Backbone as a chain_set.jsonl record, in Angstrom:
{"seq": "MMDIGKRVWAEIINRIYPNLPVSWERDMWQTGQFMRPSAFIEADLISEKMYTRQSVRIVEDVRLVFHYEYEQIDEQERGEPIPFDLAPFFMYLRQQRYCVASKQFKTMLVIEPPRTQEKSDRMEVMFQYSYLLHVPKSTATDRMKINDFYVEFNGKEVKR", "coords": {"N": [[94.225, -60.199, 40.85], [95.26, -60.494, 39.157], [94.165, -62.509, 36.902], [91.844, -62.487, 36.297], [90.524, -61.985, 33.832], [91.308, -64.422, 32.39], [89.746, -65.934, 34.169], [86.85, -64.897, 33.912], [86.672, -66.047, 31.31], [86.784, -68.967, 31.527], [84.705, -69.188, 32.733], [82.89, -68.462, 30.983], [83.075, -70.393, 28.848], [82.615, -72.785, 30.529], [79.682, -72.227, 30.74], [78.89, -72.605, 28.176], [79.856, -75.31, 27.547], [79.296, -77.188, 29.747], [80.525, -79.962, 30.98], [83.104, -79.626, 30.366], [86.357, -79.966, 30.639], [88.588, -76.697, 32.248], [91.838, -74.777, 31.91], [94.33, -73.386, 32.94], [96.701, -73.033, 33.461], [100.073, -73.228, 32.335], [103.036, -74.468, 32.519], [101.209, -77.26, 32.921], [100.096, -77.648, 31.029], [101.657, -77.416, 28.7], [103.591, -79.465, 29.241], [101.4, -81.774, 28.782], [100.19, -82.9, 30.402], [97.197, -82.959, 30.887], [93.265, -83.541, 30.508], [91.678, -84.779, 27.784], [88.524, -84.363, 26.082], [89.415, -81.092, 26.152], [89.812, -77.837, 27.278], [92.351, -74.946, 27.286], [93.369, -71.872, 28.671], [95.335, -69.031, 27.744], [96.529, -65.87, 28.466], [97.653, -62.921, 27.961], [98.701, -59.54, 28.97], [97.689, -56.416, 26.913], [97.673, -53.614, 27.246], [97.513, -51.016, 29.942], [95.41, -49.241, 31.335], [94.377, -45.644, 32.693], [90.812, -45.188, 33.335], [88.928, -43.827, 33.899], [88.52, -42.328, 37.219], [88.39, -44.28, 38.632], [88.217, -46.493, 37.459], [90.002, -48.433, 36.079], [91.118, -49.461, 32.612], [91.919, -52.599, 31.101], [93.034, -54.292, 28.322], [93.473, -57.044, 26.762], [95.143, -60.02, 24.823], [94.002, -62.929, 24.358], [94.364, -66.816, 23.95], [92.152, -69.013, 23.215], [92.722, -72.45, 23.665], [91.052, -75.635, 22.196], [91.337, -78.745, 23.019], [90.956, -81.904, 21.17], [89.092, -85.119, 21.818], [90.574, -88.262, 20.851], [89.416, -91.083, 19.044], [89.066, -93.96, 20.151], [90.669, -96.992, 19.678], [91.923, -99.779, 20.441], [92.834, -100.482, 23.837], [96.099, -99.679, 23.727], [96.147, -98.192, 21.767], [95.696, -95.246, 20.25], [92.94, -93.757, 17.763], [92.443, -91.3, 15.113], [91.789, -87.855, 15.644], [88.682, -86.394, 17.138], [86.775, -83.962, 16.149], [86.238, -81.195, 17.661], [82.882, -79.266, 18.099], [82.532, -76.561, 17.505], [80.589, -74.301, 16.966], [78.341, -73.932, 18.743], [79.77, -71.856, 20.158], [80.583, -69.829, 19.159], [78.182, -69.225, 17.557], [77.162, -68.267, 20.533], [78.836, -65.941, 21.233], [78.118, -64.446, 18.966], [75.415, -63.886, 19.593], [75.601, -62.774, 21.979], [76.682, -60.193, 20.956], [79.282, -59.78, 21.271], [79.997, -58.613, 23.854], [80.635, -59.989, 26.182], [78.877, -60.835, 29.625], [80.187, -61.439, 32.567], [78.745, -63.083, 35.585], [79.418, -64.208, 37.301], [82.425, -62.627, 38.61], [81.4, -59.623, 37.818], [81.659, -58.483, 35.698], [82.122, -57.34, 32.601], [83.412, -58.254, 28.919], [84.367, -56.972, 26.618], [84.833, -58.248, 23.1], [86.874, -58.562, 20.284], [86.173, -59.468, 17.075], [86.998, -63.1, 16.612], [89.928, -64.877, 15.471], [90.641, -67.594, 13.85], [92.521, -70.917, 14.377], [93.536, -73.999, 12.828], [94.431, -77.053, 14.416], [96.186, -80.535, 13.91], [95.195, -81.693, 16.43], [93.96, -80.057, 17.827], [91.79, -76.702, 18.374], [93.115, -73.516, 18.148], [91.695, -70.47, 19.1], [91.38, -67.163, 18.743], [91.63, -63.606, 20.323], [91.421, -60.496, 20.856], [90.553, -58.799, 23.724], [88.748, -56.099, 25.844], [88.151, -54.694, 29.234], [86.425, -53.366, 32.113], [88.149, -52.256, 35.1], [87.132, -51.963, 39.152], [88.282, -49.22, 40.72], [89.145, -49.212, 43.792], [87.615, -46.236, 45.378], [89.375, -43.779, 47.588], [88.72, -43.521, 51.398], [87.707, -41.259, 53.97], [89.024, -41.369, 55.828], [91.24, -42.608, 55.189], [92.659, -40.965, 53.742], [95.417, -38.539, 54.521], [94.783, -36.022, 56.665], [94.758, -32.263, 56.547], [95.078, -30.641, 59.494], [96.926, -27.99, 60.711], [97.641, -24.856, 60.13], [100.067, -22.921, 59.156], [101.021, -19.874, 58.743], [103.145, -17.338, 58.168], [103.438, -14.2, 59.937], [104.374, -10.943, 60.252], [107.033, -11.965, 60.019], [107.039, -13.463, 62.042], [106.506, -17.414, 62.861], [102.873, -18.165, 62.454], [100.191, -20.098, 63.827], [97.121, -21.075, 63.121]], "CA": [[93.2, -59.982, 40.195], [95.795, -60.558, 37.1], [93.746, -63.801, 36.957], [90.212, -61.979, 36.268], [90.271, -62.251, 32.222], [91.191, -66.222, 32.559], [88.799, -66.737, 35.08], [86.199, -64.85, 32.989], [86.908, -66.759, 29.842], [86.598, -70.189, 32.387], [83.283, -69.165, 33.25], [82.056, -68.747, 29.658], [83.465, -71.248, 28.094], [81.818, -73.731, 31.199], [78.335, -71.775, 30.661], [78.477, -73.111, 26.937], [80.449, -76.617, 27.547], [79.468, -77.255, 31.465], [81.135, -80.725, 31.014], [84.633, -80.09, 29.575], [87.13, -79.318, 31.623], [89.367, -75.435, 31.782], [93.056, -74.641, 32.518], [95.118, -72.035, 32.472], [98.247, -73.819, 34.15], [100.93, -73.466, 31.235], [103.183, -75.838, 32.73], [100.985, -78.383, 33.179], [99.73, -77.418, 29.014], [103.162, -77.558, 28.046], [103.655, -81.35, 29.679], [101.092, -82.583, 28.217], [99.049, -83.271, 31.334], [95.91, -82.483, 30.835], [92.317, -84.721, 30.019], [90.691, -84.424, 26.186], [88.68, -82.842, 25.34], [89.651, -80.022, 27.256], [90.385, -76.167, 26.923], [93.466, -74.14, 27.873], [93.297, -70.738, 28.435], [96.124, -68.236, 27.681], [96.028, -64.323, 27.988], [98.947, -61.441, 27.993], [98.592, -57.911, 29.285], [98.451, -55.32, 25.731], [97.369, -52.046, 27.763], [96.803, -50.971, 31.017], [95.39, -47.771, 31.093], [93.056, -45.237, 33.379], [89.697, -45.288, 32.088], [87.978, -42.896, 34.792], [89.267, -41.853, 38.406], [87.342, -45.133, 39.465], [88.294, -47.453, 36.63], [91.015, -49.014, 34.741], [90.558, -50.23, 30.927], [92.241, -53.358, 30.839], [93.084, -54.831, 26.936], [94.148, -58.488, 26.704], [94.842, -60.855, 24.001], [93.597, -64.163, 24.9], [94.2, -67.776, 23.027], [91.558, -70.735, 24.067], [93.061, -73.843, 22.91], [90.503, -76.469, 22.496], [91.861, -80.163, 22.435], [90.127, -82.63, 20.269], [89.344, -85.998, 21.825], [91.046, -88.989, 20.059], [88.919, -92.42, 18.944], [90.065, -95.172, 20.87], [90.82, -97.877, 18.819], [92.144, -100.614, 21.706], [93.88, -99.966, 25.027], [97.254, -99.212, 23.847], [96.596, -97.374, 20.423], [94.757, -93.876, 19.969], [92.951, -93.549, 16.818], [92.63, -90.051, 14.777], [91.155, -86.948, 16.502], [87.457, -85.845, 16.802], [87.085, -82.818, 16.161], [85.454, -80.65, 18.773], [82.079, -78.559, 17.952], [82.653, -75.184, 17.977], [79.779, -73.836, 16.46], [77.743, -73.206, 19.766], [80.78, -71.45, 21.154], [81.12, -68.458, 17.847], [77.26, -68.331, 18.287], [76.905, -67.47, 21.769], [79.578, -64.804, 21.248], [77.498, -63.35, 18.272], [74.348, -63.537, 20.22], [75.801, -61.876, 22.699], [77.197, -59.131, 19.835], [80.391, -59.933, 21.242], [79.751, -58.148, 25.012], [79.78, -60.937, 27.347], [79.246, -60.507, 30.879], [80.017, -62.561, 33.866], [77.498, -63.345, 36.643], [80.107, -64.664, 39.031], [82.786, -61.2, 38.387], [80.712, -58.294, 37.835], [82.904, -57.678, 34.129], [81.968, -57.686, 31.067], [84.25, -58.271, 28.15], [84.289, -56.433, 24.852], [85.532, -58.681, 22.414], [87.181, -58.005, 19.145], [86.005, -60.893, 16.309], [87.879, -64.11, 16.771], [90.702, -65.511, 14.517], [90.823, -69.392, 13.979], [94.145, -71.538, 13.484], [92.857, -75.189, 13.399], [95.583, -77.758, 14.213], [95.533, -81.573, 13.945], [94.788, -82.549, 17.486], [92.93, -78.822, 18.42], [91.634, -75.988, 17.534], [93.032, -72.446, 18.294], [90.75, -69.313, 18.646], [92.239, -65.757, 19.448], [90.384, -63.292, 20.505], [91.848, -59.155, 21.817], [89.103, -57.739, 24.365], [88.989, -54.959, 27.05], [87.297, -54.804, 30.41], [86.844, -52.189, 33.1], [88.321, -53.044, 36.613], [86.823, -50.854, 39.705], [89.481, -48.718, 41.332], [88.303, -48.245, 44.792], [87.717, -44.984, 46.291], [90.0, -43.823, 49.187], [87.903, -43.142, 52.011], [88.172, -39.941, 54.57], [90.289, -42.132, 57.149], [92.254, -43.653, 54.24], [93.523, -39.847, 53.267], [95.537, -37.642, 55.51], [94.033, -34.358, 56.162], [95.688, -31.07, 57.001], [94.509, -30.005, 60.664], [97.423, -27.37, 61.497], [97.971, -24.089, 59.549], [100.953, -21.773, 59.892], [101.485, -18.921, 58.332], [103.589, -15.969, 58.695], [103.272, -12.884, 59.948], [105.301, -9.954, 60.55], [108.325, -12.61, 60.358], [107.467, -14.827, 62.857], [105.553, -18.444, 62.35], [101.701, -18.241, 63.402], [99.23, -21.08, 63.743], [95.551, -20.934, 62.68]], "C": [[93.933, -59.891, 39.139], [94.55, -61.587, 36.987], [92.539, -63.275, 36.148], [90.142, -62.513, 34.946], [89.796, -64.044, 31.964], [90.106, -66.495, 33.368], [87.568, -66.401, 34.453], [85.817, -65.908, 32.084], [86.397, -68.067, 30.784], [85.47, -69.911, 32.42], [82.515, -69.216, 31.424], [82.174, -69.837, 29.066], [82.444, -72.75, 29.401], [80.177, -73.652, 31.251], [77.862, -72.347, 29.307], [78.599, -74.799, 27.048], [80.535, -76.823, 28.794], [80.166, -78.562, 31.46], [82.937, -80.593, 30.586], [85.65, -79.026, 30.567], [88.226, -77.816, 31.553], [90.627, -75.649, 32.486], [93.532, -73.663, 31.713], [96.376, -72.217, 32.922], [99.431, -73.942, 33.007], [101.748, -74.504, 31.618], [102.439, -77.107, 32.837], [100.605, -79.133, 31.403], [100.792, -78.201, 28.525], [103.491, -78.973, 27.926], [102.997, -82.294, 29.085], [100.077, -83.34, 29.326], [97.535, -82.715, 31.827], [94.724, -83.83, 30.072], [91.933, -84.367, 28.618], [89.619, -84.876, 26.46], [89.127, -81.945, 26.86], [90.152, -78.647, 26.62], [91.11, -75.587, 27.731], [92.954, -72.805, 27.66], [94.466, -69.365, 28.398], [96.627, -66.583, 27.471], [97.408, -63.399, 28.48], [97.824, -59.805, 27.797], [99.234, -57.454, 27.585], [98.252, -54.278, 26.381], [96.726, -52.392, 29.637], [96.304, -49.427, 31.789], [94.131, -46.625, 32.491], [92.46, -44.73, 32.881], [88.813, -43.945, 33.196], [89.076, -42.746, 36.051], [89.208, -43.345, 39.17], [87.63, -46.577, 38.986], [89.772, -47.564, 36.126], [90.934, -49.697, 33.489], [91.944, -51.213, 31.026], [92.729, -53.919, 28.967], [94.111, -55.943, 27.184], [94.035, -59.241, 25.323], [94.85, -62.031, 24.983], [93.416, -65.649, 23.196], [93.547, -68.554, 23.554], [92.077, -71.48, 23.256], [91.73, -74.886, 23.306], [91.192, -77.506, 22.087], [90.658, -81.255, 21.974], [90.064, -83.974, 21.072], [89.529, -86.892, 20.992], [89.928, -90.04, 20.418], [89.756, -92.951, 19.572], [89.504, -96.385, 20.058], [91.177, -99.649, 19.92], [92.691, -100.016, 22.404], [94.795, -99.249, 25.012], [97.29, -98.078, 22.554], [95.301, -96.286, 20.323], [94.361, -93.617, 18.198], [93.054, -91.683, 16.239], [91.961, -88.868, 15.639], [89.675, -86.526, 16.574], [87.257, -84.679, 17.354], [85.998, -82.561, 16.586], [84.339, -79.487, 18.157], [82.148, -77.321, 18.639], [81.495, -74.419, 17.814], [78.44, -73.414, 17.417], [78.509, -71.933, 20.237], [80.624, -70.047, 20.282], [79.403, -68.362, 18.012], [76.701, -67.643, 19.234], [77.457, -66.103, 21.646], [79.185, -63.791, 20.152], [76.146, -63.277, 18.814], [74.113, -62.677, 21.239], [76.496, -60.302, 21.904], [78.644, -58.897, 20.417], [81.113, -59.082, 22.662], [79.45, -58.913, 25.388], [80.069, -60.645, 29.135], [79.47, -61.837, 32.034], [79.49, -62.401, 34.86], [78.848, -63.159, 37.528], [81.186, -63.011, 39.518], [82.579, -60.22, 37.855], [81.566, -57.868, 36.118], [81.713, -57.877, 33.177], [82.868, -57.246, 30.366], [83.836, -58.187, 26.679], [85.185, -57.024, 23.663], [85.541, -58.225, 21.106], [86.827, -59.939, 18.084], [87.24, -61.9, 16.158], [88.491, -64.344, 15.417], [90.78, -67.0, 15.095], [91.842, -69.729, 13.615], [93.585, -73.302, 14.175], [94.304, -75.855, 13.09], [95.16, -79.436, 14.099], [94.752, -82.227, 14.518], [93.865, -81.249, 18.202], [92.774, -77.84, 17.543], [91.722, -74.076, 18.343], [92.212, -70.763, 17.969], [91.49, -68.163, 19.283], [91.312, -64.662, 19.268], [91.581, -61.969, 21.044], [90.34, -59.336, 22.369], [89.503, -57.141, 25.399], [87.793, -55.33, 27.893], [87.712, -53.937, 31.525], [86.774, -53.073, 34.651], [88.221, -51.605, 37.527], [88.203, -50.27, 40.482], [88.827, -48.341, 42.544], [88.873, -46.817, 45.414], [88.411, -44.802, 47.488], [88.627, -43.079, 49.976], [88.56, -41.747, 52.762], [89.423, -40.497, 55.268], [91.663, -42.57, 56.282], [93.242, -42.321, 53.706], [93.756, -39.084, 54.644], [95.14, -36.204, 55.419], [94.826, -32.86, 56.989], [95.242, -30.447, 58.15], [94.941, -27.929, 61.04], [97.693, -26.657, 60.214], [98.814, -23.323, 59.878], [101.178, -20.896, 58.875], [102.512, -18.232, 58.866], [103.511, -14.756, 58.709], [104.324, -12.15, 60.754], [106.662, -10.621, 61.533], [108.159, -13.856, 61.778], [106.029, -16.092, 62.192], [103.992, -18.213, 63.281], [100.72, -19.13, 62.993], [97.44, -20.74, 63.755], [94.85, -21.716, 62.471]], "O": [[93.498, -59.303, 38.148], [93.599, -60.807, 37.032], [92.371, -63.925, 35.117], [89.643, -63.636, 34.889], [88.778, -64.646, 31.623], [89.506, -67.532, 33.086], [86.876, -67.401, 34.261], [84.761, -66.538, 32.143], [85.173, -68.111, 30.663], [84.918, -70.852, 31.85], [81.727, -70.052, 30.98], [81.108, -70.324, 28.688], [81.68, -73.55, 28.862], [79.457, -74.574, 31.633], [76.666, -72.589, 29.151], [77.66, -75.523, 26.718], [81.66, -76.731, 29.285], [80.873, -78.375, 32.45], [83.747, -81.52, 30.58], [85.616, -77.864, 30.973], [88.833, -77.879, 30.484], [90.723, -76.432, 33.431], [93.375, -73.239, 30.568], [97.18, -71.325, 32.654], [99.695, -75.131, 32.828], [101.402, -75.601, 31.181], [103.142, -78.117, 32.842], [100.713, -80.228, 30.853], [100.796, -79.342, 28.063], [103.646, -79.592, 26.873], [103.473, -83.392, 28.794], [99.312, -84.252, 29.015], [97.064, -82.235, 32.859], [95.1, -84.758, 29.357], [91.959, -83.14, 28.527], [89.606, -85.897, 27.148], [89.118, -82.169, 28.07], [90.8, -78.539, 25.58], [90.77, -75.559, 28.914], [92.237, -72.521, 26.701], [94.242, -68.604, 29.339], [97.05, -66.18, 26.388], [97.921, -63.537, 29.591], [96.931, -59.318, 27.103], [100.311, -57.732, 27.059], [99.088, -53.533, 25.869], [96.063, -53.24, 30.235], [96.905, -48.778, 32.645], [93.156, -47.17, 33.01], [92.784, -43.884, 32.048], [87.984, -43.245, 32.616], [90.272, -42.997, 35.906], [89.888, -43.555, 40.175], [87.443, -47.594, 39.653], [90.487, -46.601, 35.845], [90.529, -50.851, 33.636], [93.029, -50.632, 31.028], [92.056, -53.016, 28.472], [95.241, -55.828, 27.657], [92.985, -59.148, 24.687], [95.461, -62.13, 26.048], [92.829, -65.599, 22.115], [94.084, -69.075, 24.531], [91.946, -71.247, 22.054], [91.37, -74.991, 24.479], [91.709, -77.476, 20.97], [89.555, -81.286, 22.521], [91.242, -84.309, 21.191], [88.768, -86.747, 20.035], [89.46, -90.122, 21.553], [90.946, -92.649, 19.664], [88.332, -96.689, 19.835], [90.327, -100.536, 19.841], [93.192, -98.96, 22.02], [94.881, -98.293, 25.784], [98.212, -97.283, 22.371], [94.115, -96.617, 20.332], [95.262, -93.335, 17.408], [93.686, -90.883, 16.928], [91.497, -89.394, 16.65], [89.488, -86.131, 15.423], [87.423, -84.311, 18.517], [84.949, -83.145, 16.315], [84.974, -78.587, 17.608], [81.94, -77.029, 19.816], [81.356, -73.669, 18.781], [77.58, -72.668, 16.95], [77.851, -70.997, 20.69], [80.537, -69.059, 21.011], [79.092, -67.357, 18.651], [75.949, -66.681, 19.082], [76.738, -65.136, 21.896], [79.606, -62.634, 20.146], [75.588, -62.295, 18.324], [73.101, -62.032, 21.515], [76.719, -59.362, 22.667], [79.217, -57.862, 20.077], [82.323, -58.871, 22.738], [78.25, -59.184, 25.34], [81.121, -60.349, 29.701], [78.89, -62.92, 32.118], [79.731, -61.278, 35.303], [79.181, -62.204, 38.23], [80.864, -62.342, 40.5], [83.534, -59.698, 37.281], [81.898, -56.728, 35.793], [80.659, -58.511, 33.216], [83.379, -56.16, 30.638], [83.256, -58.942, 25.899], [86.163, -56.386, 23.271], [84.585, -57.609, 20.634], [87.161, -61.085, 18.386], [88.309, -61.551, 15.657], [87.875, -64.12, 14.375], [90.915, -67.437, 16.238], [92.372, -69.168, 12.656], [93.357, -73.686, 15.322], [95.089, -75.591, 12.179], [93.965, -79.721, 14.177], [93.912, -83.008, 14.071], [93.094, -81.544, 19.115], [93.237, -77.779, 16.403], [90.777, -73.508, 18.889], [92.196, -70.127, 16.915], [92.155, -68.316, 20.307], [90.431, -64.613, 18.409], [92.597, -62.376, 21.608], [89.339, -59.786, 21.813], [90.535, -57.502, 25.965], [86.799, -55.977, 27.563], [88.869, -53.729, 31.89], [86.025, -53.914, 35.149], [88.745, -50.536, 37.211], [89.104, -51.06, 40.764], [88.059, -47.379, 42.573], [89.991, -46.44, 45.767], [88.164, -45.545, 48.438], [87.782, -42.353, 49.451], [89.595, -41.208, 52.371], [90.574, -40.065, 55.206], [92.799, -42.787, 56.704], [94.39, -42.531, 53.314], [92.948, -38.926, 55.559], [95.152, -35.442, 54.453], [95.368, -32.889, 58.093], [94.867, -29.323, 57.819], [94.189, -27.007, 61.357], [97.953, -27.329, 59.215], [98.608, -22.796, 60.972], [101.681, -21.464, 57.905], [102.835, -18.471, 60.03], [103.5, -14.103, 57.665], [104.981, -12.615, 61.685], [107.145, -10.365, 62.636], [108.906, -14.72, 62.236], [105.062, -15.859, 61.466], [103.961, -18.115, 64.507], [100.32, -19.033, 61.833], [96.852, -20.093, 64.622], [93.694, -21.44, 62.149]]}, "num_chains": 1, "name": "protein.A"}
């Protein structure tokens, strides 16, 4: 369940860019073992609080890294990075009013406005978002019931 935020972001990115590979495996990303263009998702838990008796409110920071594709000069040499068009991504978030529902995971993300940081070969988009997770209600078979009651009467313990 800890990766549900990352999985929802992957679903959203695939909804907007169906052919873009998405990863959240940090080891592969740091070693540079990924295809270009691609997206990398990194999420950090900020808080986890009981919202109601049957739900937990999770607040996370996410960093989406969109890696640009390089233009190919010849087989050995690569040229300048080709900027990735993120306008459809931001337009989709605005159209959804920064409340995006996941069809696959039945979860709605409430997103704060994004911050962007452009690097030479990638664009980083940072958000803070929250969502509610359902906490299953314990059933009668899960709870232990007290069937025998003992009271003290005239100095003796009596079962009622």
